[in-house]
N, C-alpha and C positions, 0 to 999 in steps of 0.2 A: 506313771503319772498319778499324783495324789488327787484325791477328791472323795466324793461321797455318792453312793448310789443306793437306791431304795429297793428293798425286796419286801413285797407284801405277802404275808403268809395267810392262806385261806383254808379253814380258820385255824387249823392245827398244823404243827410241824413235828415230825418224828424226831425225838431228841433223847440223848442219853446222859445229860449233865444237869445238875441242879444244886442250889445252895440257898441260904436265907436271903430274904429279898427286901426290896424297897416298898414302902407303903405310901401312896400319894394322898394328897388332901382329898376329902370326900366331896368333890364337886363334879359337875357334869363333864363328860369328855369334850375337849375343845380341839385337839389336834396340835401338832408340833410344827415348829419353824426351824429353818436352817439345819437340815433341809425340811421342806414341807412333808408332813406325814400325818396320817390319821391315828387316833387312839387305837392302840393294838398293833400297829405296824412294827416291823423289824427291819433295820437297815444295817449295812456294813459301812463303818466309818474308816475309810482308807487312810485318813490322816493319823488316827489313833490306833489303827489296826485292831479294832474291836467291833463286835456286833452290839447293837443298841436297840432298845425298844421304846416306843412312844407310849407313855402313860400320862393320860390327861393332856398336859401341854408341855411335857418335858421329856427329852431323850435321856434314857437311863442305860448306862453301859452294862453289858453282861460280863461279869467276872465272877469266878468262884471265890470262896474265901481263900486267903493266902495259901498256896500250895507249892510243891516242888517246882523250881524253875525249869527243870529238865524232866518233867514227868513223861513227856512224849518225845519220840524220835521219828525221823523219816516222814515228815520234817520235824525238827525240834519244836517243842512248845511247852508252855507253862500250864499247869492245871488251871482250867477255866477258860483257856483260849478256844475260840471257834474260828475255823478257817474254811475256805472253799478248796476242795481237792479237785484240781483240774484234770487229773488222770482218770478219776472215777466218776467225775461229774456229780459229786455229792458234797454237802456241807458236813463238817465233822467237828466234834468237840473234844478237847483234851481233858481226860479224867485221870485220876491217880493210877488207873490201870492202863493208860494209853489212849490212842485215838479211837473214838467210836463214831460211826456215821449216823447222820439223821437226814431225813428227806420228807416229802410231803406226807401228811398224815394218811395212814392206811393207803399206800400206793395201789393196793388192790381194789380200792373203792370204785375205780372207774370200771371194774369188771363185776360189780355187784348187780345181781338180778333182783334180789329182795333183801331188805334189812328191816326187820321188826324189832325195834328197841324195847317194846313192851313197857314203856314208861307211863302209859295211861294210868289214871288213878280212879278210885271208886269202883263201881260195878261196870266192868269192861264188856262191851258188846262188839267191838272191832278193834283191830290193831293197825296202826298207821304204818305204811311202807315208806321208810325214810328215803328210799331211792327215787320215789315218785313213779316207779314203773307200774304200780297198781294203785287203785283207790285205797284199799284196805283189805286185811284178812278178816273175814267175818266170823263171829263166834258161832259154832255149831253146838246145839244142846238146848237147854230149857230157857235160860235167861242169862243175865250178865254174871260174870264171875269176878271175884275180888282180886285186885292187884295187891302185891305184898312188897316189903323191902327185900331186896335181892343182893346178890354178890356185887353187882355193879351199881344199880340205882333202884329201879322198880322191876318187878317181874309179874308173871301171871300164874296164879295158883289153880290147877286143874284137879278135879275130884276123882279121877280114875274110873268114872262110870258114865258121865254125861257130856262133858265139855271138851271141845277141841277148836282149833282154828282151821279155816279153809279159805283158799284163794285160787282163783282161776289163773292158770299160767299157760304160756305158749312156748315152752322150751323144746327145741329140736336140736339134739346133739348128734353131730356126724361122727363117723368112725374115729376121727382124730381129735374130736372136741373133748374138753375137760370140764369138770365142775367140782365145787366144794360146798358141802352142807355143814353148818356149824351152829351149836347152841350151848348155852349153859343150862344144866339140868340139876334138879334136886329132888330126890325121892321123899315122899311123905310117910312111907311105911316100908318096912323090910319084908312084909308079907304081901305077896302078889299072886293072884289067881291066874293072871295071864302075863305075857311079855309086855314091856312098857315101851310103846312106840313113840318115837320123837318125830320122824319124818316118814311120809309115804306119798309117792306119786306113781301113778301107773296109767297106761293107755296103750291099746293095740299091742299087747304082750310086753311092751317095755315096762320095766318095774324097777323102783329104787326104794329101799327101806332102810332106816336106821333105828335101832331099838336096843333096849336091854333084854338080853335073852335070859329071862328069869328062871325058866325051867330047864335050861341047859340042853335044849333040843338040837342046837347046831354048834354052839360054843360051850365053854364051861358055864355053869350057872352064874348069872348076874354079870357076865361079860357083855360089852357092847358088840353088836354085829351090824355090818354094813353089807347089803346085798344089792347087786346090780344085774339086770337082765336087759338084753337088747331086743329089737323088734323082731328078730328072726327066731328067738327061742323063748320059752317060758321057764327054762332052767336058768340058774343064775350063778355068778361068781360071788364069793363072800370072803370077808376078812373079819377076824375077831380081835378084840382088844386083849391085852394081858391083864389090865386092871380089872378087878372085880368090884363093881359098884354096888356094894351091899351096906352102905352107910347113909346117913341123912345129911351129907355135906353137899355143897355145890361142886360140880365138875364141868369142865369144858370138854365137850365131845365134838370132834371134827372128822368128817369123812371126806376123802378126796378120791376122785376118779381122774387119773392122768391118761388122757387119750393118746398123747404122743408116745408114752412109754408103755401103754396098755397095762396099767397097774392100779389096784385099789389100795388105799392107805388108810390106816386108822390111827388117830391121835387121841390121847386123853390128857387133859390138863396141859396142853401145849407140847406134849412129848410124843414123837412117833413111836408106836408100839408094834405094829405089824404091817406087812404088805402081802398082797396076793396078786399073782399075774392075772391079767384079764384075758380070758380064753375066748373061743368062739361064742360062748354064752353071753358075753358082755361087750365084745370088741367092735361090733357093728353099730349102725345108727340106732339111736334111742329117741323115739318120737313121743314127746309129751305135749303135742299141740292140743289146745283146748282141753287141757287136763285140769284136774283139781289137786292142788297141793294141800295135803292134810298134815297139820302140825298138832301133835299130842294124841294121835289116834292112828292105828294101823289097820290091819284086816280084822277088825273087831276088838282089838286091844287098845284100851285107853291108857294114857300116861297119868299115873297117880303121883302128883307132885307139882313142882314149880318149874317154869321155863323162863329164860331171859336171853336177850341179845341174839336173836336168830338171824343168821346170815346165809345167803346163797350167792355163790360166785360162779361166773361162767369161765373159770380158769382153775387150774390146779394150784392152790396155794403151796408155796414151798415151806420148809421147816421153820425158817425165820419168820415168815408171815403168820404162820399158825401160832408160833410162840408169842407173838405180839398181841394176839387176840385175848390173852389172859387178862391184860388190862388193869386199869385203876377204877376206883369207885368214887362217887360223889364229887364231881360228876364222872360219868363213865368215860373212859379213854383207853386207848391201846398203849401197851408198853412202848415208850419212845415218843409218844405225842408231846407236844408243847402247846400251851394255850395261855391266854390272858385270863386270869381269874378276876372277873369284874367285881366280885364281892370284896376281895382283899386288895385288889389293884396291883397284883404281882403276876409276872409270868411264871409258869410252873411246868415241870416236865414229869411225865409218867415213867417211873422206874419200876424195877421188879418188886419193890417194897411199897409202892404207892406214890402219890403226888409229892414232889419236892419243889419248893420255890427256888428261883434263882434271880440274880440281879446283875 
């Protein structure tokens, strides 16, 4: 049956397709008619078999620039087509390389315990938790620290001696529970007197630490190390990265504890580098109730450099989810996200090479 139904995307959709776009007149958003939709809504027009977005007061069809009519198979589709895959229950777009799926922005977001975007400006004294699960992460140290331009948007510059963030948490992980800790990091100096700690949380013998092992005491010098200990032991299981972070560039470091498979995983820049089995040292309950989550400081070691986009999940992100964390900048977004750019009035998708507009 032909007709039109409306799908409201809130506020981003994961997307793998993009092309040059339409620019609306610079007037205030009004909403669209036939069908009724708000500025920024996306609908599927079953009469024309196209997706369309409401910009100001007009529906604009999403189509790529002219491309091969048979770019996609099973089902067949032309480059630029977007359809709903009823077998996989996902929307997908036809690119020159075939069908690629998209779904709600950061599907793991519903499993986020903390998300510090660190987009604050000026002299920062606290960092807002975008999940709303806590009031804020308060600055530890002497006074406010400066925010800086970062890989994504803004970041927090720490001095390696005084400053860090801390937040009270109530995480209790059972034997089969999983978690993921992720952050963008950038060293300020290649000379370090101590290890450079990114995350630390400990309580009642449970222990979790993610840091750059600058002195090579457990891994090779300047590799990332992720350590986890459960409440029964103060020994720990650990996994090291392969990448040696001895440069002054931004890197995404992601540490995963998979409780179902009893495994520690280390990712650098969205790529899985190493895994370690979780033994009796980490496989039981980890009690971090009424604990202090410390960001940028470990057991005396401060992080000397910049941090950004700090995320904590109560699930084990899979490889695809970690890869999407690499994201786009200005504004920040994950690879695959789609959003309405209010400044230019176009819908745009985050690809591996940055934002690209589509129409």
